[in-house]
C-alpha positions as CSV (number, residue, x, y, z in Angstrom):
1,M,22.0,17.3,-14.7
2,D,19.4,17.3,-11.9
3,Q,19.0,13.8,-10.4
4,Q,16.4,13.1,-7.8
5,V,17.3,10.8,-4.9
6,I,14.7,8.0,-4.4
7,H,13.6,7.6,-0.8
8,P,14.6,4.2,0.6
9,M,11.0,3.4,1.5
10,V,10.0,4.0,-2.2
11,K,12.6,1.4,-3.2
12,L,11.3,-1.1,-0.6
13,Q,7.7,-0.4,-1.7
14,R,8.7,-1.1,-5.4
15,Q,10.4,-4.3,-4.4
16,V,7.4,-5.5,-2.4
17,R,5.0,-4.5,-5.2
18,S,7.1,-6.7,-7.5
19,L,6.9,-9.6,-5.1
20,V,3.1,-9.3,-4.9
21,E,2.9,-9.1,-8.7
22,S,5.0,-12.2,-9.0
23,K,2.8,-13.9,-6.5
24,L,5.6,-14.5,-3.9
25,L,3.6,-12.4,-1.5
26,K,-0.1,-11.6,-1.2
27,G,-1.6,-8.2,-0.4
28,N,-3.1,-9.6,2.8
29,D,0.1,-11.2,4.0
30,S,1.6,-9.7,7.1
31,I,4.6,-7.4,6.7
32,W,6.7,-9.7,8.8
33,K,6.8,-12.2,5.8
34,I,9.0,-9.7,4.0
35,A,11.7,-10.7,6.6
36,L,11.9,-14.2,5.1
37,L,12.9,-12.6,1.8
38,Y,15.3,-9.9,3.0
39,G,17.5,-11.9,5.4
40,D,20.4,-9.8,6.7
41,E,18.8,-6.5,5.4
42,W,15.6,-7.1,7.4
43,A,16.8,-5.4,10.6
44,F,17.2,-2.1,8.7
45,W,13.9,-2.4,6.9
46,K,12.1,-3.3,10.1
47,Q,13.4,-0.2,11.9
48,E,12.3,1.9,8.9
49,L,8.8,0.4,8.9
50,L,8.4,0.9,12.6
51,A,9.5,4.5,12.3
52,Y,6.5,5.0,9.9
53,D,4.2,3.4,12.5
54,F,3.8,0.1,10.7
55,T,3.5,-3.1,12.8
56,M,4.8,-6.4,11.6
57,Q,1.2,-7.7,11.6
58,D,-0.1,-5.0,9.2
59,P,-0.9,-6.3,5.7
60,V,1.5,-5.7,2.9
61,S,-1.3,-3.9,1.1
62,E,-1.0,-1.0,3.6
63,L,2.7,-0.6,2.8
64,L,1.8,-0.5,-0.9
65,A,-1.0,2.0,-0.4
66,V,1.4,4.8,0.9
67,E,1.6,7.5,-1.7
68,S,4.2,9.7,-0.1
69,W,7.2,9.0,2.2
70,D,7.8,12.6,3.4
71,D,10.1,12.9,6.3
72,D,9.0,16.5,7.0
73,E,6.5,16.3,9.8
């Protein structure tokens, strides 16, 4: 059986997309608003986002627009 590991950022992206679809977040909300929903996990996610050159003022829509989370650069 060949299972593919899902990149952590894909998981976050899916969760954030679900929050937007359920109207808890808007696409033009700043990424920092995710912190209010992630509590203790936020420190990890913030570091991940910063590693991909996001700022906390970037809109959520930019996070959702990423098509690939390749680490091979």
